[in-house]
C-alpha positions in Angstrom: -10.7 -1.8 -26.7 -13.2 -4.1 -25.1 -12.4 -7.3 -23.3 -14.4 -10.6 -23.3 -14.0 -12.0 -19.8 -14.6 -15.4 -18.4 -17.9 -15.9 -16.6 -16.4 -19.0 -14.9 -13.7 -19.3 -12.3 -12.1 -22.5 -13.7 -12.8 -24.0 -17.1 -11.2 -25.2 -20.3 -11.8 -23.1 -23.3 -13.1 -25.6 -25.8 -13.9 -23.2 -28.6 -12.9 -19.6 -29.3 -13.8 -17.9 -32.7 -13.5 -14.1 -33.1 -14.5 -14.1 -36.7 -18.0 -13.0 -36.0 -16.8 -9.9 -34.2 -14.8 -8.8 -37.2 -18.0 -8.5 -39.2 -19.6 -6.0 -36.9 -19.8 -2.3 -37.7 -16.9 -0.2 -36.6 -14.7 -3.2 -35.6 -11.0 -2.8 -36.5 -9.6 -6.0 -35.1 -10.4 -8.9 -32.8 -8.0 -11.3 -31.1 -7.9 -14.4 -28.9 -4.6 -15.8 -27.6 -4.1 -17.7 -30.8 -4.5 -14.7 -33.1 -2.4 -12.5 -30.8 0.6 -15.0 -30.8 3.8 -13.5 -29.6 2.1 -10.3 -28.6 0.2 -12.1 -25.8 2.8 -11.0 -23.2 2.8 -12.3 -19.7 2.3 -10.3 -16.5 5.6 -10.4 -14.6 6.1 -10.9 -10.8 9.1 -9.1 -9.4 9.1 -10.6 -6.0 10.1 -14.4 -6.1 10.3 -14.7 -2.3 11.9 -18.1 -2.2 14.2 -20.1 -4.4 11.6 -22.8 -5.0 8.6 -20.5 -5.4 6.1 -21.7 -8.0 5.5 -18.9 -10.6 3.1 -20.1 -13.3 2.7 -18.1 -16.5 0.1 -15.3 -16.5 -0.7 -14.5 -20.1 -2.6 -11.3 -21.1 -5.2 -13.5 -22.8 -6.0 -16.9 -21.3 -4.5 -19.8 -23.3 -6.8 -22.9 -23.3 -7.9 -22.4 -19.8 -9.4 -19.7 -17.5 -8.6 -19.6 -13.8 -10.8 -16.8 -12.4 -14.0 -15.0 -13.1 -12.9 -12.0 -15.1 -10.0 -13.7 -16.8 -9.3 -12.1 -20.2 -10.3 -14.3 -23.1 -10.4 -12.1 -26.2 -10.3 -8.4 -27.2 -12.1 -6.3 -29.7 -10.9 -3.0 -31.1 -13.4 -0.7 -32.7 -13.9 3.0 -33.5 -16.1 3.4 -30.5 -16.6 1.9 -27.1 -20.2 0.9 -27.9 -19.1 -0.9 -31.1 -16.4 -2.8 -29.3 -18.6 -3.9 -26.5 -21.4 -4.9 -28.8 -19.1 -7.0 -30.9 -18.1 -9.0 -27.9 -21.5 -10.8 -28.2 -20.4 -12.0 -31.7 -17.4 -13.9 -30.4 -18.2 -17.7 -30.2 -16.7 -19.2 -27.0 -17.4 -22.4 -25.2 -16.2 -23.7 -21.9 -15.9 -27.0 -20.1 -16.3 -26.1 -16.4 -13.8 -27.5 -13.9 -14.0 -27.7 -10.1 -13.2 -24.3 -8.6 -10.6 -24.0 -5.8 -11.9 -21.4 -3.4 -10.9 -22.4 0.1 -7.2 -22.2 1.0 -7.1 -25.1 3.4 -9.0 -27.3 1.0 -6.6 -26.2 -1.8 -3.7 -27.6 0.1 -5.4 -30.9 0.9 -4.5 -34.1 -1.0 -6.7 -34.6 -4.1 -7.7 -31.0 -4.5 -8.3 -29.7 -7.9 -5.3 -27.7 -9.2 -5.4 -24.1 -10.3 -2.2 -24.7 -12.4 -1.8 -28.3 -13.5 1.8 -27.8 -14.6 3.1 -27.0 -11.1 1.3 -30.0 -9.5 0.4 -28.2 -6.3 -1.7 -25.2 -5.1 1.1 -24.2 -2.7 3.0 -21.2 -4.2 5.7 -21.1 -1.5 6.4 -21.6 2.1 8.5 -19.0 3.9 9.9 -19.4 7.4 11.5 -16.9 9.7 12.5 -18.4 13.0 13.8 -15.9 15.5 15.0 -17.4 18.8 13.6 -20.6 20.3 9.9 -20.2 20.5 9.3 -23.7 21.9 11.7 -22.9 24.8 9.7 -19.7 25.4 6.5 -21.7 25.3 7.8 -24.3 27.8 8.6 -21.5 30.3 5.3 -19.8 29.9 2.5 -19.8 32.5 -0.1 -19.1 29.9 -0.4 -19.7 26.2 -3.2 -18.1 24.2 -3.9 -19.2 20.6 -6.4 -17.7 18.2 -7.3 -17.8 14.6 -8.1 -14.5 12.9 -9.4 -14.0 9.4 -8.3 -10.9 7.5 -10.9 -10.9 4.9 -10.5 -10.1 1.2 -10.9 -6.4 0.2 -11.2 -4.6 -3.1 -9.3 -1.3 -3.7 -12.3 0.6 -5.0 -10.5 3.8 -5.9 -12.7 6.6 -7.2 -11.2 6.7 -10.7 -11.3 3.3 -12.5 -8.2 2.1 -14.4 -7.7 3.5 -17.8 -4.8 3.3 -20.4 -4.1 4.8 -23.8 -1.2 3.9 -26.0 -0.4 6.1 -29.0 2.4 5.7 -31.6 4.2 9.0 -32.0 4.1 9.8 -35.8 7.0 8.5 -37.9 9.2 7.5 -34.9 9.2 4.2 -33.1 8.1 5.9 -29.9 4.9 5.0 -28.1 3.4 7.2 -25.4 1.3 5.5 -22.8 -1.1 7.4 -20.6 -2.1 5.2 -17.6 -3.9 5.7 -14.4 -1.0 4.2 -12.5 1.0 4.7 -9.3 4.2 3.6 -10.9 4.9 5.2 -14.3 8.7 4.6 -14.0 8.4 1.0 -13.0 5.6 0.5 -15.6 7.9 1.7 -18.4 10.6 -0.8 -17.4 8.2 -3.7 -17.1 6.4 -2.9 -20.4 9.8 -2.8 -22.1 10.7 -6.2 -20.7 7.3 -7.7 -21.6 6.7 -6.2 -25.0 10.3 -6.1 -26.3 9.9 -2.4 -27.1 13.1 -0.6 -26.1 12.7 1.4 -23.0 13.9 4.6 -24.7 11.0 4.2 -27.1 8.4 4.2 -24.4 7.1 7.2 -22.5 4.7 6.7 -19.7 2.6 9.5 -18.4 0.3 9.2 -15.3 -2.0 12.2 -15.4 -3.8 13.3 -12.3 -4.6 9.9 -10.9 -7.8 9.5 -8.9 -6.7 7.3 -6.1 -4.8 4.0 -6.0 -4.5 2.5 -2.5 -2.0 0.0 -3.9 -4.5 -1.1 -6.6 -2.5 0.8 -9.2 0.9 -0.4 -8.0 0.8 -2.8 -10.9 1.4 -3.7 -14.5 -1.9 -5.1 -15.7 -2.8 -7.3 -18.6 -4.8 -4.5 -20.2 -1.7 -2.2 -20.2 0.3 -4.9 -22.0 -2.5 -5.5 -24.5 -3.0 -1.8 -25.3 0.7 -1.2 -25.8 1.2 -4.2 -28.0 -1.9 -3.6 -30.1 -1.1 0.1 -30.6 2.3 -0.9 -32.0 0.8 -3.6 -34.2 -2.0 -1.5 -35.6 0.1 1.8 -35.7 -2.8 3.7 -34.2 -3.9 4.8 -30.7 -5.7 2.3 -28.6 -7.7 3.1 -25.4 -9.2 1.0 -22.7 -11.1 2.1 -19.6 -12.5 -0.4 -17.1 -16.1 -0.4 -16.0 -16.8 -0.6 -12.3 -17.8 -4.2 -12.6 -14.5 -4.9 -14.3 -12.8 -3.1 -11.5 -14.3 -5.4 -9.0 -13.2 -8.6 -10.6 -10.1 -7.7 -12.6 -8.2 -5.2 -10.5 -6.2 -7.0 -7.9 -7.7 -7.5 -4.4 -6.0 -7.2 -1.0 -5.6 -8.9 2.4 -7.3 -12.4 2.4 -5.2 -14.2 5.1 -5.9 -16.9 7.7 -3.8 -16.0 10.7 -3.1 -18.6 13.4 -1.3 -16.8 16.2 -0.1 -18.0 19.6 1.4 -15.9 22.4 3.3 -17.3 25.4 3.6 -15.2 28.6 4.1 -15.3 32.3 1.1 -15.1 34.6 2.0 -11.5 35.4 1.9 -10.5 31.7 5.5 -10.6 30.5 5.4 -11.7 26.9 8.0 -14.5 26.2 7.3 -15.5 22.6 5.1 -15.3 19.6 4.2 -17.8 16.9 2.4 -16.9 13.7 1.3 -19.3 11.0 -0.3 -17.7 7.9 -2.2 -18.9 4.9 -2.0 -16.1 2.3 -4.3 -16.2 -0.7 -2.4 -15.5 -3.9 -5.5 -15.8 -6.1 -5.3 -17.4 -9.5 -2.0 -15.7 -10.6 1.0 -13.8 -9.3 0.9 -10.1 -10.0 3.8 -7.7 -9.5 4.5 -8.2 -5.8 1.7 -10.7 -4.8 4.0 -13.2 -3.0 5.8 -10.5 -1.0 2.8 -8.7 0.5 2.4 -11.1 3.4 6.2 -10.9 4.0 5.9 -7.1 4.4 4.0 -7.9 7.6 6.4 -10.6 8.6 8.7 -8.3 10.6 5.8 -6.4 12.2 4.0 -9.1 14.2 6.3 -8.4 17.2 5.3 -4.7 16.8 6.3 -2.5 19.7 6.7 -5.3 22.1 9.8 -6.9 23.7 10.0 -10.7 23.6 12.6 -13.5 23.5 11.4 -15.4 20.5 9.3 -15.2 17.4 8.4 -17.9 14.9 6.8 -17.1 11.5 5.6 -19.3 8.7 3.7 -18.2 5.7 2.2 -20.5 2.9 1.1 -18.8 -0.2 -1.9 -20.5 -1.8 -3.3 -20.5 -5.3 -7.1 -20.3 -5.6 -9.5 -19.6 -8.5 -10.0 -16.0 -7.3 -8.8 -12.6 -8.4 -5.1 -12.2 -7.6 -4.2 -10.4 -4.5 -1.5 -7.7 -4.2 -0.8 -4.5 -2.3 -3.7 -2.7 -0.6 -3.1 0.2 1.7 -0.6 -1.0 4.3 0.2 -4.2 2.4 0.9 -6.8 5.0 1.4 -4.5 7.9 -2.4 -3.9 8.7 -2.8 -7.7 8.7 0.2 -8.1 11.2 -1.0 -5.2 13.4 -4.5 -6.7 13.5 -3.3 -10.0 14.7 -0.9 -8.8 17.3 -3.2 -6.2 18.7 -6.1 -8.7 18.9 -4.0 -11.4 20.6 -2.7 -8.8 23.1 -6.3 -8.1 24.2 -7.0 -11.9 24.4 -3.9 -12.4 26.6 -5.0 -9.5 28.8 -8.4 -11.2 29.3 -6.8 -14.5 29.9 -4.6 -13.3 32.8 -7.1 -10.7 34.1 -5.0 -7.6 33.3 -6.2 -4.3 31.9 -5.3 -4.3 28.2 -3.6 -1.0 28.3 -1.5 -2.0 31.3 -0.4 -5.1 29.5 0.8 -3.1 26.5 2.7 -0.7 28.8 4.4 -3.6 30.6 5.8 -5.0 27.3 6.4 -2.2 25.0 9.8 -0.7 24.2 10.3 2.4 26.3 11.6 5.6 24.9 14.9 5.3 26.7 15.6 2.0 24.9 15.8 3.4 21.4 17.5 2.6 19.1 16.1 -0.9 19.6 16.6 -4.1 17.6 13.5 -6.2 17.7 13.3 -10.0 17.9 12.5 -10.0 14.2 15.7 -8.1 13.4 14.5 -4.6 12.7 16.2 -1.7 14.3 13.8 1.0 15.3 15.7 4.3 15.4 13.3 6.4 17.5 10.0 6.3 19.2 8.0 7.4 22.2 5.0 5.2 22.7 4.4 6.6 26.2 4.0 10.1 25.0 1.6 9.3 22.1 -0.5 7.0 24.4 -0.8 9.4 27.3 -1.9 12.2 25.0 -4.5 9.8 23.4 -5.8 8.6 26.7 -6.3 12.2 27.9 -8.2 13.1 24.7 -10.3 10.0 24.9 -11.3 10.3 28.6 -10.2 6.7 29.1 -10.9 6.4 32.8 -14.3 8.0 32.4 -15.3 5.6 29.6 -14.1 2.6 31.7 -16.3 3.8 34.5 -19.3 4.1 32.2 -18.6 0.7 30.8 -18.7 -0.8 34.4 -22.0 1.0 35.1 -23.6 -0.3 31.9 -22.5 -3.9 32.7 -23.8 -3.6 36.3 -27.2 -2.3 35.2 -27.6 -4.9 32.4 -28.0 -2.2 29.8 -28.8 -3.9 26.4 -26.4 -1.4 24.7 -23.0 -2.3 26.0 -19.9 -0.1 25.8 -16.5 -1.4 24.7 -13.1 0.3 24.5 -10.8 -0.7 21.6 -7.0 -0.1 21.8 -4.4 -0.3 19.0 -0.8 0.7 19.8 1.1 0.2 16.6 4.3 0.8 14.6 5.0 0.1 11.0 8.0 -0.1 8.7 7.7 2.2 5.8 9.7 4.3 3.4 10.4 1.1 1.6 14.2 1.1 1.3 17.2 0.5 1.5 17.7 -1.3 -1.7 20.2 -3.8 -0.2 17.5 -4.9 2.3 14.9 -5.3 -0.4 17.4 -7.3 -2.4 18.0 -9.6 0.5 14.3 -10.3 0.5 14.5 -11.1 -3.2 12.6 -8.0 -4.3 13.8 -7.3 -7.9 13.5 -3.5 -7.8 15.4 -1.0 -5.6 14.2 1.5 -3.0 16.1 4.6 -4.0 14.6 7.9 -5.2 15.8 10.6 -7.6 15.3 14.3 -7.8 16.6 17.1 -10.0 16.2 20.8 -8.9 16.6 23.5 -11.6 16.9 27.3 -11.0 15.5 28.8 -14.2 16.7 32.1 -15.6 13.3 33.7 -14.7 14.0 33.0 -11.1 11.5 30.2 -10.9 12.4 26.7 -9.7 11.6 23.3 -11.1 11.6 20.2 -8.9 11.7 17.1 -11.0 10.8 14.1 -8.8 10.6 10.4 -9.3 7.6 10.0 -6.9 4.2 9.8 -8.5 1.3 11.3 -6.4 -2.3 10.1 -6.6 -3.8 12.3 -3.9 -1.0 12.7 -1.4 -0.2 16.4 -2.0 3.3 16.0 -3.3 3.2 19.3 -5.3 2.5 21.2 -2.1 4.9 19.3 0.3 7.7 19.1 -2.2 7.5 22.8 -2.9 7.6 23.5 0.8 10.8 21.4 1.2 12.5 23.2 -1.7 11.3 26.6 -0.6 12.7 26.1 3.0 16.1 25.5 1.5 16.2 27.8 -1.5 14.3 30.7 0.0 12.0 30.9 -3.0 8.2 31.3 -2.5 6.3 28.1 -3.0 4.2 29.7 -5.8 7.5 30.1 -7.8 8.2 26.4 -7.6 6.9 23.9 -10.1 6.9 20.2 -9.2 7.3 17.9 -12.3 6.3 14.3 -11.8 4.6 11.2 -13.3 6.0 11.6 -16.8 9.0 9.5 -17.8 9.7 11.9 -20.6 10.3 14.8 -18.2 11.2 12.9 -15.1 13.1 9.9 -16.4 14.3 8.4 -13.1 12.3 7.2 -10.1 10.8 4.4 -8.1 7.3 6.0 -7.8 4.8 6.0 -4.9 3.8 3.2 -2.5 4.6 2.0 1.0 4.6 5.4 2.5 8.0 6.0 0.8 7.5 9.3 -1.0 8.4 11.7 1.8 10.7 9.4 3.7 12.8 8.7 0.5 11.8 11.2 -2.2 11.7 14.1 0.3 15.4 13.3 1.2 16.3 13.5 -2.5 14.6 16.9 -2.8 16.5 18.2 0.2 19.8 16.9 -1.0 19.4 18.2 -4.6 18.3 21.6 -3.3 21.3 21.9 -1.0 23.6 20.9 -3.8 22.1 23.6 -6.0 22.8 26.2 -3.3 26.4 25.1 -3.1 26.8 25.3 -6.9 25.2 28.7 -6.9 27.5 29.8 -4.1 30.5 29.3 -6.4 29.0 31.4 -9.1 27.8 34.1 -6.7 31.3 34.3 -5.1 32.8 34.8 -8.6 30.2 37.6 -9.3 30.8 39.3 -5.9 34.6 38.8 -6.1 34.9 37.0 -2.8 35.6 33.6 -1.5 32.7 31.1 -1.5 33.4 30.6 2.2 32.7 34.3 2.8 29.1 34.0 1.6 26.1 33.2 3.7 22.8 32.1 2.1 19.7 33.7 3.7 16.2 34.1 2.4 17.1 33.2 -1.2 20.1 35.4 -1.5 23.9 35.2 -1.0 25.4 37.9 1.3 29.0 38.7 1.9 29.7 38.3 5.6 30.3 41.7 7.2 29.2 43.6 4.1 25.4 43.4 3.7 25.5 45.8 0.8 27.1 43.1 -1.3 24.5 40.4 -2.2 23.2 38.3 -5.1 19.8 36.8 -5.2 19.5 33.1 -6.3 17.4 34.2 -9.3 20.2 36.6 -10.4 22.7 33.8 -10.1 20.5 31.5 -12.2 20.3 34.2 -14.9 24.1 34.6 -14.9 24.4 30.8 -15.2 22.0 30.8 -18.2 23.9 33.6 -20.0 27.3 32.1 -19.1 29.0 35.5 -19.8 31.0 35.5 -16.6 31.2 32.0 -15.0 34.1 30.8 -12.9 36.5 28.4 -14.6 35.2 24.8 -14.7 31.6 25.7 -14.0 29.0 24.6 -16.5 26.2 26.9 -17.8 22.7 26.5 -16.3 22.0 26.0 -12.6 20.7 22.6 -11.6 21.6 19.8 -9.2 20.6 16.1 -8.9 20.4 13.7 -6.0 19.7 10.0 -5.8 19.1 8.8 -2.3 19.0 5.2 -1.0 18.2 5.5 2.7 20.1 3.6 5.4 17.0 2.1 6.8 13.2 2.0 6.9 11.3 4.6 8.9 9.1 3.7 11.8 6.0 5.9 12.5 3.9 4.8 15.4 0.8 5.8 17.3 -2.1 5.0 19.6 -5.7 4.6 18.4 -8.7 4.3 20.7 -12.3 3.5 19.8 -15.4 3.6 22.0 -17.9 1.1 20.6 -21.5 0.8 21.5 -23.1 -2.7 20.8 -26.8 -3.4 21.0 -26.8 -7.0 22.4 -30.3 -7.6 21.3 -29.9 -6.6 17.6 -26.1 -6.8 17.0 -26.1 -3.1 15.9 -22.7 -1.5 16.3 -22.1 2.2 16.7 -18.7 3.9 16.7 -19.2 6.5 19.3 -15.8 8.1 19.6 -12.5 7.7 17.8 -9.2 9.2 19.0 -5.8 8.8 17.5 -2.4 10.2 18.2 0.2 9.4 15.5 3.9 10.1 15.5 5.1 10.5 12.0 8.3 12.3 12.8 8.9 15.8 11.4 5.9 17.1 9.6 6.3 19.1 6.4 2.6 19.9 6.1 0.4 19.1 9.2 -2.8 19.5 7.2 -1.7 16.8 4.7 -0.8 14.6 7.7 -4.3 15.1 9.2 -5.9 14.3 5.8 -3.9 11.2 5.3 -4.7 10.0 8.8 -8.4 10.6 8.3 -8.5 8.7 5.0 -6.6 5.8 6.4 -8.8 5.6 9.5 -11.9 5.6 7.4 -10.5 2.7 5.3 -9.5 0.7 8.4 -13.0 1.2 9.9 -14.4 0.1 6.6 -12.6 -3.2 6.8 -13.8 -3.7 10.4 -17.4 -2.9 9.8 -18.4 -2.7 6.2 -16.2 -4.2 3.4 -15.6 -7.8 2.4 -15.3 -9.5 -1.0 -17.4 -12.7 -0.9 -17.3 -15.7 -3.3 -19.5 -18.7 -3.7 -18.2 -22.2 -3.9 -18.0 -22.0 -7.7 -15.7 -19.0 -7.5 -18.3 -16.4 -8.5 -17.7 -13.0 -6.9 -20.9 -12.2 -5.0 -19.9 -8.6 -4.2 -19.2 -7.6 -7.8 -20.9 -4.2 -7.7 -21.1 -1.2 -5.3 -24.7 -2.4 -4.5 -23.2 -5.5 -2.9 -19.7 -4.4 -1.8 -20.5 -1.9 1.0 -18.3 1.2 1.2 -19.0 3.7 3.9 -19.7 7.3 3.2 -18.9 10.2 5.5 -22.4 9.9 6.9 -21.5 6.4 8.2 -18.5 7.6 10.2 -18.2 10.0 13.2 -15.7 12.8 13.3 -12.2 11.7 14.3 -10.2 13.4 17.0 -6.6 13.4 15.8 -3.4 14.7 17.1 0.3 14.0 16.9 3.6 13.8 18.8 6.9 14.4 17.1 9.9 12.1 17.5 12.1 12.9 14.5 13.7 10.0 12.6 17.5 9.9 13.1 18.1 7.9 10.0 16.4 10.3 7.6 17.9 13.9 7.3 14.4 15.5 7.2 13.4 13.6 10.4 10.3 12.4 8.6 8.8 8.9 8.8 5.7 8.5 6.6 2.0 8.7 7.2 0.1 7.4 4.2 -0.8 4.0 5.6 -0.9 4.7 9.4 -4.6 5.1 9.8 -5.5 2.0 7.8 -3.0 0.0 9.9 -4.1 1.0 13.3 -7.8 1.5 13.1 -9.1 -2.0 12.2 -7.9 -3.7 15.4 -9.1 -0.8 17.5 -12.6 -1.2 16.2 -12.8 -5.0 16.6 -11.1 -4.9 20.0 -13.8 -2.4 21.1 -16.6 -4.7 19.9 -15.1 -7.7 21.6 -14.5 -5.7 24.8 -18.2 -4.7 24.9 -19.3 -8.4 24.6 -16.5 -10.2 26.5 -18.7 -10.6 29.6 -21.1 -12.6 27.4 -18.4 -15.0 26.4 -17.4 -13.4 23.1 -13.7 -13.7 22.2 -13.8 -12.7 18.6 -16.0 -11.2 16.0 -15.5 -11.9 12.3 -15.0 -9.0 9.9 -16.9 -7.1 8.6 -18.7 -6.9 11.9 -22.2 -6.4 10.4 -25.2 -6.5 12.7 -26.0 -10.0 11.5 -22.5 -11.2 12.3 -22.4 -9.6 15.7 -25.9 -10.9 16.6 -25.0 -14.5 15.6 -21.7 -14.3 17.5 -23.6 -13.2 20.6 -26.1 -16.1 20.2 -23.2 -18.6 19.7 -21.5 -17.4 22.9 -24.8 -17.8 24.8 -25.2 -21.3 23.3 -28.1 -20.3 21.1 -28.8 -20.2 17.4 -25.8 -19.4 15.2 
């Protein structure tokens, strides 16, 4: 399948004729919205964040009007990719260009062109969260610092582009869909709802997925089209995106304007915080587009104590690619704003920025602690992580060097960037998600089977795409069952074999899915204990389970290995009354609360004040992710996240012109750093186990991406503050930094 996409950001479709494509060699079918009819299913949004949210339709193929560059206009199906792509040129299409809406503030102004005429506004929703009396806090404050920060638009350029195949299964009504997705279970449910195909007739398989970063937490138009057309044509249909399609048609991330104001006393006690956001929805709402900014809503107070907090977010439609989850999803944006404004407050009152943080953060003695935003952090020790990071970083030594460089007038100045963060992850419990109007739940399911061969199957509802679930899940099961990890098979990402689950996103897999594995494994041991007691002719309470075998207390000669118990359960020749054959156990876990990892990230930044060139000289981070199942995986996740956060700060940014054309539509224009562009990272951890999760785990998948961006920008601003610089726009390219320096000096911008 090949897709004809709109070259315009906003236009009426005045003519669309696919007849010419049907005459081309190898072409099987061609469709526009009219020809597709009822099969032109719409992309659903499952997070209607307010009662009055505007949720315009999002058809798979545009009907009468296109609203973004890359909008799907028509499809061609052929016997080869080349034939399908060539036939697109034979489709006759004409457009009447309309004014493009590309600026959020202009979009909300009276008289603006409308992205969706039927809703008569470009405002998608307004969400308010008032906590305490901010105006009273402001009135008591000695100092109020206000800043505007721009969290630029990013593109989740995962290594493996999106691809989907749908194939009818012989004479049955079943269709198997292979998709490069993070959410096979959720995708099956949504495809059933959109296409009308019964869920039991859909099987979704996510083969080894080459990265996602939230970009594959989605039901896309192409998946709907492929599924419907496979059913209609009764033959397999495949679509794989090109990299250029990936840049314009896969959802984007971030893109927020953040107006933040902090009120404090002159000695640095924070009294209150006010945040006003404009969040770019893009042209349409995808699966959780409206909710992404609200995932950060609770995190602006971060690790700090304050009396009041006022939050307002306005979602805005524009003629750009829709936004949705991108690594961290709302929480990097919140952390960036609060960590930047903390540095600005420190500069305003003349306090060392680390001392300001220490003065206001929650101390380890105060946990569990309920924040002004209403979250209850179960555990944490910000002091321990910070002290370890400061020692690794040689903080005092670098401050001394910074002072020496300033005194000497060195053109290359040194800055120190700080980010002390926490995040809510392990997205659950379901009741909390429901209160936020998220349609899905936050539970997770696992089945553990002891096979008659002595091997173990762990069937999980999580769906890895590079996180190492097979390794970590085997370790959890092995630690409980006493079976070598090489004898454990982890089954995932196939709704035919793993029918239940909520998939992988939001650093939830270990924090939620790991609990399910633990619970199911423990239940399997208890079921096996009953069978072993029957075999050994003793009471179940007389057995102890050690190293994969049951032993009679006081009589070590009498024992039964778990594998032997599984074989007995399989043969069922001598089972106790009421015990069913086979040995397996299930668990569905809905945690009591979120988990709250935290950490301290420090960056030493060198800035050439004559050229604007920036160099990351040293990066140190100490993260506390609770109990670690596999420290090597933790380190790898931190490294990857830090690299992506640095990429936002220094390299990446999706740019549009005033007509809504994506200017960074290829990897030649959208700058992604390689390993050669980044220094080595010095990483370490502290361990403060979660008390709300039985494993003590907290989550690590997004930590690096959340903490690193403000550390980098704080470091650059710190290097230039004596020149009058108070902010540097991201990405902080040499041109941007140089212009910022000149503007601060009163020179050319």
